FITOR-907202 format. One record per residue (C-alpha): residue number from 1; residue in three letters; x, y, z. Coordinates in steps of 0.05 Angstrom, whole numbers, padded with zeros to 5 digits. Layout:
N
NUM ALA X Y Z
...
% end
This chain:
691
1 MET 00000 00000 00000
2 LYS 00027 00068 -00020
3 PRO 00043 00112 00041
4 ARG -00001 00172 00050
5 LEU 00055 00219 00072
6 SER 00130 00227 00067
7 ILE 00164 00273 00117
8 CYS 00227 00297 00083
9 MET 00285 00330 00120
10 MET 00356 00351 00107
11 VAL 00400 00358 00169
12 LYS 00470 00374 00193
13 ASN 00493 00378 00266
14 GLU 00422 00384 00293
15 GLU 00429 00343 00357
16 LYS 00403 00402 00397
17 ASN 00336 00405 00358
18 LEU 00323 00340 00321
19 GLU 00291 00298 00375
20 ARG 00242 00354 00393
21 CYS 00222 00360 00319
22 LEU 00213 00285 00308
23 LYS 00171 00276 00370
24 SER 00124 00331 00346
25 LEU 00114 00292 00281
26 GLN 00095 00226 00314
27 PRO 00019 00239 00315
28 MET 00021 00250 00240
29 ARG 00059 00185 00230
30 ASP 00011 00147 00275
31 ALA -00050 00172 00237
32 PHE -00036 00136 00171
33 PRO 00019 00099 00134
34 SER 00078 00146 00126
35 GLU 00153 00149 00118
36 LEU 00206 00193 00150
37 ILE 00264 00210 00103
38 VAL 00326 00242 00133
39 VAL 00385 00264 00089
40 ASP 00447 00281 00129
41 THR 00497 00329 00096
42 GLY 00557 00316 00141
43 SER 00538 00317 00215
44 GLU 00595 00313 00265
45 ASP 00551 00305 00327
46 SER 00497 00254 00347
47 THR 00446 00277 00294
48 VAL 00449 00211 00255
49 GLU 00442 00168 00318
50 ILE 00380 00208 00338
51 ALA 00350 00202 00268
52 LYS 00360 00126 00267
53 ARG 00319 00119 00331
54 PHE 00259 00145 00291
55 THR 00270 00117 00220
56 ASP 00313 00070 00180
57 GLN 00310 00117 00120
58 VAL 00372 00157 00135
59 TYR 00415 00176 00075
60 PHE 00481 00213 00066
61 HIS 00497 00266 00014
62 PRO 00552 00318 00017
63 TRP 00532 00392 00022
64 GLN 00535 00427 -00045
65 ASN 00523 00498 -00021
66 ASN 00454 00498 -00051
67 PHE 00391 00489 -00010
68 SER 00344 00473 -00067
69 GLU 00390 00418 -00093
70 MET 00390 00384 -00025
71 ARG 00315 00392 -00017
72 ASN 00304 00359 -00085
73 ILE 00348 00300 -00063
74 THR 00304 00288 -00002
75 ILE 00240 00287 -00043
76 LYS 00269 00238 -00094
77 TYR 00268 00185 -00039
78 SER 00193 00195 -00028
79 LYS 00144 00140 -00048
80 SER 00083 00173 -00017
81 GLU 00022 00210 -00042
82 TRP 00040 00274 -00005
83 ILE 00106 00305 00019
84 LEU 00115 00347 00082
85 ILE 00177 00391 00084
86 ILE 00204 00407 00153
87 ASP 00271 00427 00184
88 ALA 00302 00399 00247
89 ASP 00297 00466 00283
90 GLU 00221 00467 00273
91 GLU 00165 00436 00314
92 LEU 00095 00419 00288
93 HIS 00034 00444 00327
94 ASN -00041 00439 00318
95 TYR -00033 00383 00267
96 GLN -00104 00355 00269
97 PRO -00129 00395 00209
98 LEU -00073 00364 00167
99 ILE -00091 00294 00190
100 ASP -00164 00307 00173
101 PHE -00145 00335 00105
102 LEU -00101 00276 00086
103 LYS -00156 00227 00106
104 SER -00209 00262 00065
105 PRO -00223 00261 -00011
106 LYS -00212 00336 -00009
107 ARG -00137 00323 -00014
108 ASN -00146 00304 -00087
109 GLN -00168 00375 -00105
110 TYR -00103 00410 -00085
111 ALA -00030 00409 -00103
112 THR -00003 00442 -00040
113 VAL -00022 00464 00030
114 ALA 00005 00527 00064
115 PHE 00008 00536 00139
116 THR 00040 00584 00188
117 THR 00112 00587 00211
118 LYS 00125 00625 00275
119 ASN 00198 00646 00277
120 ILE 00218 00652 00350
121 VAL 00267 00708 00362
122 ASN 00271 00706 00438
123 THR 00247 00647 00478
124 GLU 00237 00692 00539
125 ASP 00191 00742 00504
126 PRO 00123 00717 00481
127 HIS 00116 00775 00431
128 ALA 00185 00765 00400
129 TYR 00167 00726 00337
130 SER 00150 00736 00264
131 THR 00100 00695 00223
132 MET 00096 00673 00152
133 VAL 00044 00631 00116
134 GLY 00083 00586 00068
135 PHE 00075 00523 00027
136 ARG 00099 00462 00066
137 MET 00059 00402 00043
138 PHE 00057 00382 -00031
139 LYS 00026 00329 -00075
140 ASN 00081 00282 -00100
141 ASP 00064 00290 -00173
142 LYS 00136 00284 -00199
143 TYR 00134 00358 -00221
144 PHE 00140 00388 -00151
145 HIS 00211 00413 -00138
146 PHE 00251 00470 -00108
147 GLU 00291 00526 -00141
148 GLY 00341 00577 -00113
149 ALA 00407 00566 -00079
150 ILE 00381 00596 -00014
151 HIS 00311 00610 00013
152 ASN 00290 00555 -00035
153 GLN 00225 00568 -00071
154 ALA 00175 00512 -00084
155 LYS 00150 00501 -00154
156 PHE 00084 00463 -00163
157 LYS 00023 00458 -00209
158 GLY -00047 00462 -00184
159 GLU -00091 00495 -00131
160 ALA -00065 00516 -00063
161 LEU -00101 00509 00004
162 ALA -00085 00553 00064
163 MET -00089 00524 00134
164 PRO -00060 00581 00177
165 GLU -00086 00548 00240
166 VAL -00033 00494 00231
167 TYR 00035 00522 00251
168 LEU 00108 00507 00259
169 LEU 00150 00537 00315
170 HIS 00217 00554 00284
171 TYR 00277 00561 00330
172 GLY 00328 00576 00276
173 TYR 00329 00651 00288
174 VAL 00334 00655 00364
175 ALA 00375 00718 00371
176 THR 00399 00699 00441
177 ASP 00435 00639 00411
178 LYS 00497 00678 00388
179 GLU 00534 00617 00361
180 LEU 00475 00595 00319
181 MET 00463 00665 00291
182 GLU 00537 00674 00274
183 ARG 00539 00607 00238
184 LYS 00477 00623 00197
185 PHE 00501 00693 00181
186 LEU 00567 00669 00153
187 ARG 00535 00612 00113
188 THR 00474 00650 00086
189 GLY 00512 00715 00072
190 ALA 00565 00678 00032
191 ILE 00514 00641 -00011
192 LEU 00473 00704 -00025
193 LYS 00535 00744 -00045
194 GLN 00555 00687 -00090
195 GLU 00487 00687 -00124
196 LEU 00487 00763 -00131
197 GLU 00552 00759 -00169
198 LYS 00515 00717 -00220
199 ASP 00452 00759 -00218
200 PRO 00467 00829 -00191
201 GLU 00396 00856 -00203
202 ASN 00360 00801 -00166
203 ILE 00312 00839 -00121
204 TYR 00296 00779 -00078
205 TYR 00369 00763 -00064
206 TRP 00385 00836 -00045
207 THR 00326 00835 00002
208 GLN 00348 00769 00033
209 LEU 00419 00795 00041
210 SER 00389 00854 00079
211 VAL 00349 00806 00122
212 THR 00413 00767 00137
213 TYR 00450 00829 00160
214 ALA 00391 00854 00200
215 MET 00389 00788 00238
216 HIS 00463 00797 00252
217 ASN 00447 00867 00280
218 ASP 00487 00901 00224
219 TYR 00433 00951 00208
220 LYS 00476 01000 00170
221 GLU 00489 00946 00118
222 ALA 00418 00920 00124
223 ILE 00390 00988 00104
224 GLU 00440 00995 00048
225 TYR 00420 00928 00017
226 ALA 00345 00940 00028
227 GLU 00351 01007 -00007
228 LYS 00389 00973 -00063
229 ALA 00331 00923 -00072
230 TYR 00282 00982 -00070
231 SER 00321 01019 -00124
232 LEU 00314 00958 -00170
233 LEU 00238 00957 -00165
234 PRO 00200 00970 -00230
235 GLU 00172 01040 -00236
236 LYS 00102 01011 -00235
237 ARG 00093 00982 -00166
238 THR 00055 00917 -00157
239 PRO 00039 00873 -00097
240 ASN 00090 00822 -00123
241 TYR 00145 00863 -00091
242 MET 00110 00881 -00027
243 PHE 00161 00840 00011
244 VAL 00214 00892 -00007
245 LEU 00174 00950 00022
246 LEU 00156 00912 00085
247 HIS 00228 00894 00099
248 LEU 00250 00966 00085
249 ILE 00198 00989 00136
250 LEU 00225 00940 00186
251 VAL 00298 00962 00182
252 TYR 00279 01036 00183
253 GLN 00236 01024 00244
254 HIS 00293 00989 00280
255 GLU 00337 01049 00270
256 SER 00283 01098 00292
257 LEU 00277 01130 00223
258 TYR 00204 01143 00234
259 GLU 00194 01194 00178
260 LYS 00221 01143 00128
261 VAL 00179 01088 00160
262 ALA 00117 01131 00149
263 GLU 00136 01147 00077
264 VAL 00146 01074 00057
265 CYS 00082 01054 00094
266 ARG 00042 01105 00055
267 GLU 00071 01078 -00010
268 ALA 00054 01006 00010
269 LEU -00017 01026 00027
270 SER -00024 01059 -00042
271 ILE -00004 00993 -00076
272 LYS -00048 00945 -00037
273 ASP -00088 00945 00026
274 GLY -00090 00890 00078
275 TYR -00020 00881 00105
276 LEU -00017 00878 00181
277 ASP 00054 00902 00188
278 VAL 00042 00964 00147
279 TYR -00015 00987 00193
280 TYR 00024 00969 00255
281 TYR 00089 01004 00237
282 TYR 00054 01064 00207
283 ALA 00013 01072 00272
284 GLU 00076 01065 00313
285 SER 00114 01116 00271
286 GLN 00057 01166 00279
287 ALA 00054 01156 00354
288 LEU 00128 01169 00360
289 LEU 00122 01230 00314
290 ASN 00067 01256 00360
291 ASN 00013 01249 00307
292 HIS -00031 01215 00358
293 ASN -00098 01218 00322
294 GLU -00066 01185 00260
295 ALA -00034 01133 00305
296 ILE -00100 01116 00337
297 ALA -00135 01110 00270
298 TYR -00084 01060 00243
299 TYR -00079 01020 00307
300 GLU -00154 01012 00303
301 LYS -00148 00991 00229
302 TYR -00095 00940 00250
303 LEU -00144 00909 00300
304 ASP -00200 00909 00248
305 LEU -00155 00875 00197
306 LEU -00134 00824 00249
307 ILE -00207 00803 00254
308 GLU -00218 00805 00178
309 ARG -00158 00763 00161
310 GLU -00186 00706 00202
311 LYS -00239 00701 00147
312 GLN -00191 00707 00088
313 SER -00176 00643 00049
314 GLU -00120 00675 00008
315 LYS -00053 00688 00040
316 ASP 00007 00724 00011
317 VAL 00061 00670 00019
318 THR 00117 00718 00000
319 ILE 00106 00759 00063
320 ILE 00135 00748 00132
321 GLU 00089 00780 00184
322 TYR 00124 00807 00245
323 THR 00064 00837 00280
324 LEU 00013 00781 00279
325 GLY 00025 00771 00353
326 CYS 00024 00845 00371
327 GLN -00050 00852 00387
328 GLN -00035 00860 00461
329 ILE 00019 00911 00447
330 VAL -00032 00951 00406
331 TYR -00082 00950 00463
332 SER -00025 00974 00509
333 ASN -00006 01031 00461
334 LEU -00078 01051 00449
335 LEU -00096 01056 00522
336 ARG -00040 01107 00531
337 LEU -00059 01146 00469
338 TYR -00133 01148 00489
339 LYS -00112 01169 00560
340 GLU -00072 01227 00532
341 ARG -00132 01247 00490
342 GLN -00175 01241 00554
343 ASP -00219 01190 00519
344 TYR -00221 01150 00583
345 GLN -00277 01101 00565
346 LYS -00242 01078 00502
347 ALA -00177 01072 00541
348 ILE -00213 01028 00592
349 ASP -00241 00985 00536
350 CYS -00169 00971 00517
351 VAL -00151 00957 00589
352 GLU -00205 00904 00593
353 LYS -00177 00870 00531
354 LEU -00106 00870 00558
355 THR -00088 00800 00583
356 ASP -00013 00798 00576
357 VAL 00016 00798 00646
358 GLN 00078 00839 00630
359 LEU 00040 00892 00591
360 VAL -00012 00898 00647
361 LYS 00043 00909 00698
362 ARG 00079 00958 00652
363 ASN 00015 00999 00646
364 ILE -00011 00990 00717
365 SER -00001 01064 00736
366 ASP -00040 01087 00674
367 ILE -00093 01034 00685
368 THR -00103 01058 00757
369 TYR -00106 01131 00733
370 LEU -00160 01113 00682
371 TYR -00205 01078 00733
372 LEU -00196 01137 00781
373 ALA -00213 01186 00725
374 VAL -00281 01154 00713
375 HIS -00293 01141 00787
376 ASN -00291 01066 00778
377 TYR -00259 01049 00844
378 GLU -00281 00977 00843
379 GLY -00243 00971 00777
380 VAL -00179 00990 00813
381 ARG -00193 00937 00865
382 SER -00209 00884 00813
383 HIS -00143 00898 00777
384 TYR -00107 00894 00843
385 ASP -00137 00827 00860
386 LEU -00127 00798 00790
387 TRP -00058 00823 00771
388 ILE -00017 00844 00831
389 ALA 00027 00790 00861
390 GLU 00038 00787 00936
391 GLU 00109 00816 00931
392 GLU 00083 00874 00888
393 LYS 00025 00896 00932
394 ASN 00064 00947 00974
395 GLY 00091 00980 00911
396 PHE 00021 00983 00880
397 LEU -00012 01013 00942
398 ASP 00044 01064 00949
399 GLN 00034 01086 00877
400 LEU -00041 01087 00887
401 MET -00035 01134 00947
402 LYS 00011 01180 00907
403 GLN -00040 01183 00850
404 LEU -00096 01198 00899
405 ASN -00055 01254 00928
406 GLU -00041 01283 00858
407 ILE -00115 01281 00842
408 GLY -00132 01314 00908
409 GLU -00206 01294 00907
410 GLU -00238 01272 00972
411 GLN -00289 01232 00931
412 ALA -00232 01191 00901
413 LYS -00200 01178 00969
414 LEU -00266 01157 00998
415 GLY -00284 01114 00938
416 ILE -00217 01076 00941
417 ALA -00224 01069 01017
418 LYS -00292 01035 01008
419 ALA -00265 00990 00952
420 PHE -00205 00968 00994
421 GLN -00238 00969 01063
422 ASN -00236 00893 01071
423 ILE -00164 00885 01049
424 GLY -00140 00876 01121
425 GLN -00074 00896 01153
426 GLU -00051 00968 01157
427 TYR -00081 00992 01091
428 GLY -00148 00964 01112
429 LEU -00144 01004 01177
430 LEU -00127 01067 01138
431 CYS -00189 01056 01095
432 ASP -00232 01047 01157
433 LEU -00205 01112 01186
434 ILE -00218 01151 01121
435 ILE -00290 01126 01118
436 GLU -00305 01138 01192
437 ASP -00272 01207 01191
438 HIS -00318 01224 01133
439 GLU -00377 01201 01175
440 GLY -00355 01243 01234
441 TYR -00333 01191 01285
442 ILE -00282 01137 01299
443 THR -00311 01072 01325
444 GLU -00286 01034 01385
445 LYS -00269 00976 01339
446 THR -00224 01019 01296
447 GLN -00190 01049 01358
448 GLN -00178 00978 01383
449 ALA -00148 00959 01315
450 ALA -00103 01021 01320
451 SER -00078 00999 01388
452 MET -00056 00932 01359
453 ILE -00008 00961 01307
454 THR 00061 00989 01316
455 LEU 00060 01056 01282
456 ASP 00135 01061 01272
457 THR 00135 01000 01227
458 LEU 00079 01025 01182
459 PRO 00092 01026 01106
460 VAL 00101 01098 01084
461 TYR 00036 01096 01043
462 CYS -00002 01080 01108
463 SER 00024 01143 01143
464 GLY -00046 01171 01137
465 ILE -00064 01127 01197
466 LEU -00021 01173 01239
467 TYR -00058 01234 01212
468 TYR -00126 01208 01231
469 LEU -00103 01185 01300
470 LEU -00075 01255 01312
471 LYS -00138 01287 01286
472 TRP -00181 01247 01333
473 HIS -00134 01257 01392
474 TYR -00116 01184 01399
475 PRO -00060 01178 01452
476 LEU -00001 01161 01407
477 GLU 00042 01135 01464
478 LYS -00002 01072 01463
479 SER 00023 01055 01393
480 ILE 00090 01091 01393
481 LYS 00139 01067 01445
482 ASP 00210 01053 01424
483 TYR 00220 01092 01360
484 LYS 00271 01133 01324
485 GLU 00252 01206 01320
486 ILE 00272 01209 01247
487 TRP 00215 01160 01231
488 LEU 00162 01205 01262
489 THR 00191 01266 01228
490 CYS 00191 01232 01160
491 ALA 00121 01206 01170
492 LEU 00094 01275 01187
493 GLU 00131 01306 01128
494 TYR 00098 01254 01083
495 ILE 00030 01268 01113
496 ASP 00039 01343 01103
497 LYS 00041 01331 01028
498 GLN -00026 01296 01032
499 TYR -00066 01337 01082
500 ASP -00069 01413 01081
501 ASP -00091 01420 01153
502 LEU -00035 01381 01187
503 GLY -00009 01442 01224
504 GLU -00078 01454 01255
505 VAL -00086 01380 01272
506 LEU -00018 01378 01307
507 TYR -00034 01442 01345
508 ARG -00100 01416 01372
509 TYR -00068 01349 01391
510 LEU -00016 01387 01433
511 LEU -00072 01426 01467
512 LYS -00104 01360 01486
513 TYR -00041 01331 01517
514 THR -00005 01386 01555
515 ASP 00034 01352 01611
516 SER 00096 01312 01592
517 VAL 00129 01271 01646
518 SER 00169 01214 01615
519 ILE 00226 01216 01565
520 GLN 00179 01186 01512
521 GLU 00126 01240 01524
522 TYR 00177 01296 01520
523 LYS 00206 01267 01456
524 LEU 00136 01258 01425
525 GLY 00114 01328 01446
526 LYS 00176 01363 01419
527 THR 00174 01324 01353
528 ILE 00100 01340 01341
529 ALA 00110 01412 01361
530 ARG 00171 01420 01316
531 CYS 00134 01391 01256
532 ALA 00075 01437 01271
533 LEU 00122 01497 01270
534 LEU 00154 01476 01204
535 VAL 00090 01466 01165
536 ASP 00043 01522 01143
537 GLY -00025 01534 01171
538 LEU -00016 01564 01241
539 SER -00038 01634 01260
540 GLU 00013 01677 01297
541 ASP -00019 01663 01364
542 GLN -00022 01588 01350
543 TYR 00050 01590 01327
544 ARG 00073 01625 01390
545 LYS 00038 01576 01436
546 THR 00065 01517 01396
547 PHE 00136 01545 01401
548 GLU 00128 01552 01476
549 ARG 00107 01479 01479
550 TYR 00166 01460 01435
551 LEU 00215 01494 01481
552 GLN 00181 01465 01542
553 ASP 00184 01393 01517
554 GLY 00249 01401 01479
555 ILE 00288 01429 01538
556 GLY 00253 01380 01584
557 TYR 00277 01324 01539
558 LEU 00349 01350 01542
559 ARG 00346 01354 01618
560 MET 00323 01281 01620
561 ILE 00379 01253 01576
562 TYR 00440 01298 01590
563 ASN 00478 01315 01654
564 PRO 00471 01388 01677
565 PRO 00542 01409 01659
566 ILE 00529 01394 01585
567 LEU 00470 01443 01586
568 ASP 00498 01496 01633
569 GLU 00567 01500 01601
570 ASN 00543 01501 01528
571 MET 00577 01435 01511
572 ILE 00547 01435 01441
573 TYR 00593 01381 01414
574 GLU 00566 01331 01464
575 VAL 00494 01333 01438
576 LYS 00467 01292 01379
577 ASN 00446 01343 01326
578 ASP 00434 01415 01306
579 GLU 00364 01415 01336
580 GLU 00392 01396 01404
581 VAL 00445 01451 01398
582 PHE 00387 01499 01384
583 LEU 00350 01476 01446
584 LEU 00413 01480 01488
585 TYR 00424 01553 01468
586 MET 00350 01568 01480
587 HIS 00357 01537 01549
588 ASN 00412 01587 01565
589 ALA 00376 01644 01532
590 GLN 00318 01634 01580
591 LYS 00367 01641 01638
592 TYR 00386 01710 01612
593 SER 00316 01733 01594
594 LYS 00325 01796 01638
595 GLN 00392 01813 01608
596 GLN 00375 01834 01538
597 ARG 00446 01834 01509
598 GLU 00461 01762 01532
599 TYR 00391 01739 01514
600 VAL 00397 01765 01443
601 ARG 00467 01734 01436
602 TYR 00440 01665 01453
603 LEU 00382 01675 01405
604 ARG 00431 01689 01349
605 LEU 00472 01627 01367
606 ALA 00409 01585 01368
607 LEU 00387 01610 01299
608 GLN 00456 01596 01269
609 ALA 00451 01524 01295
610 PHE 00381 01511 01268
611 PRO 00360 01561 01214
612 GLY 00293 01525 01205
613 MET 00269 01560 01268
614 LYS 00279 01630 01238
615 ARG 00205 01648 01247
616 SER 00207 01627 01320
617 VAL 00269 01669 01336
618 GLU 00241 01728 01298
619 LEU 00179 01723 01341
620 LEU 00222 01728 01404
621 VAL 00262 01787 01376
622 LYS 00196 01822 01360
623 GLU 00174 01813 01432
624 ILE 00240 01843 01456
625 LYS 00230 01904 01411
626 ASN 00158 01912 01433
627 GLU 00180 01908 01506
628 SER 00236 01958 01495
629 SER 00188 02005 01458
630 GLY 00139 02002 01516
631 LYS 00193 02018 01567
632 GLN 00218 02077 01524
633 GLN 00148 02106 01520
634 GLU 00141 02098 01596
635 PHE 00208 02134 01606
636 GLU 00188 02191 01560
637 GLY 00126 02200 01601
638 TYR 00167 02202 01665
639 LYS 00213 02256 01635
640 LYS 00154 02300 01617
641 GLN 00124 02292 01686
642 VAL 00190 02310 01722
643 LYS 00201 02371 01679
644 ALA 00130 02394 01690
645 THR 00140 02387 01766
646 ILE 00205 02428 01762
647 ASN 00168 02484 01724
648 GLN 00113 02485 01776
649 LEU 00163 02492 01833
650 ILE 00199 02549 01796
651 GLU 00133 02585 01786
652 SER 00117 02575 01860
653 GLY 00184 02605 01878
654 LYS 00210 02540 01908
655 MET 00278 02545 01875
656 SER 00315 02501 01924
657 GLU 00267 02443 01915
658 ALA 00267 02453 01840
659 LYS 00343 02452 01840
660 ASP 00345 02386 01879
661 ILE 00296 02351 01832
662 LEU 00333 02377 01771
663 ASN 00399 02350 01796
664 GLN 00368 02282 01807
665 TYR 00338 02285 01736
666 LYS 00406 02303 01705
667 SER 00438 02243 01739
668 LEU 00388 02199 01701
669 VAL 00384 02238 01635
670 SER 00449 02273 01620
671 ASP 00436 02293 01548
672 ASP 00369 02330 01554
673 LEU 00377 02402 01529
674 GLU 00314 02423 01566
675 SER 00350 02410 01632
676 VAL 00400 02465 01614
677 LEU 00343 02513 01601
678 LEU 00310 02494 01667
679 GLU 00376 02505 01704
680 SER 00382 02575 01673
681 LYS 00311 02590 01692
682 ILE 00323 02570 01764
683 LEU 00386 02612 01769
684 LEU 00352 02673 01738
685 ASN 00292 02669 01786
686 TRP 00339 02658 01846
687 ASN 00377 02722 01829
688 ASN 00312 02761 01823
689 ILE 00290 02737 01892
690 LYS 00357 02759 01924
691 ARG 00348 02829 01897
% end
């Protein structure tokens, strides 16, 4: 009985791939009588041994530097009705339609069957592949053969059938396999140059030479050879040479020559519609050239064409498609373009079609923004539950809080809090506090939950918990015990960026808790007071009272942790930081509060140590000036009164008494010119009395 199928292969040094390939063919061989023909062209590894485990039809022919010649040798051994051509670095998938075809009478109507080859470029990247629908299975009619020294082209007579759902995974162009790529580059490049010497105007060979150099990452040469092929095109363009334009687009795109990409894409579109890569690369070029509306239009056409081509029975077998697997990338690009255009609903439509894990994660910030923009807070939560891995949750929630802060809408904060309320842990507590604060009370249950956490270990994005506890006068010493002051300072600085009324909240908290006794209470009080002083929002009276509390708790804290000589003798190099130097100087300034010169000197030293307290020191200086001004006014009044009394005594003839008071006045005020006039007046009146 004549076999239904011959599987014909030519191999050399394929021990890395061959077994995988042959195992993928076994279901075809089991389905009907078949033969496996392997022609080895000089393997030096275990290729032949592997082949012999699967077939006894292993033949040996020396390599003649001509692919078609070797292909034709393999098919001469065939005795079957049909021939399947496959290489060792390929793997057959979704083969059932082929089996069904070969078992049905329909096989008699056709001379060849085309199916898809997926050229894997990077085994780690699911989008890194190109596709091509090509003829791979042929009726063994004694005419079928191959022509061309490289990239051999099948010649057949009769009708062709496309089965794009059947596909081969091709591992022959994995760019990460440097040794493989170098070997293929040297071999293929040499053959193509040899053929071009014979036929220097062969457009196909120039294009394939460009492909070879592009795969070797030599894009300068790749562009040169692609442009050479383009220059040889007939003046009247036809779809027969579309492969030249598509490759030229590809090399221009790789080198970011987007104006040239767009130009060639427009030419390709004018010749024939319906090529995926043209739409994709034109859209991409327009996006990168900031022609966003044009980019959107052609990305949408790409998606429409992707649906339409499923219905097409005709396939252009001369074209390698690089963007067939880029649907998810298009959704990713469109969602950003729609977002920029503020067409949020269309952007979200793309989000909901995005299923690629890496692309979802890459766009997660934009996705969150979009859901927030349309007030779909449950959408944010759904994405969190579906896509965010355990180790990524802190990063996501941190980014979410930053976005909420940028938006600055209470509705958004409340909506997210309700969506995430049942999440548990610290963020769940923050959500409870946001909701209850909005409702005007904090429940006992929430207060109990707050007492169970350690505030100084909170994630930064949960610092809002501290804000609400301060706002509702929760005694922080219950949750903050052993902590570094820098933590509380940083937490309050972070909160200040989120809540405009932090200064007022801190001020009212300090009013609630006035008496510090322990080191921890002093430290907590001074830290809260200092942060209240350094943020905006306090009136002058509130600021003055807060500064008094800061000095009270700050100096009290120093007294608790340092020996008296350090404070009394200004041992500034024995304290921890500039703030403590400031407090040390303020401690000594208070001791000299009645001696203005010394008092002011210590204020200046304190300000030099901690310039952040400039407003506080200016407030004290203002008080000194006000006090001095009041005393001066009082003294001026005293001078007027004394001089009036002296004048009254002179007019009453009491010169001796007037003289005594004037002498006392002069001892206090030595530079008053009026005292000289008064003295002359007394002397003149005294002389008149003696006469």
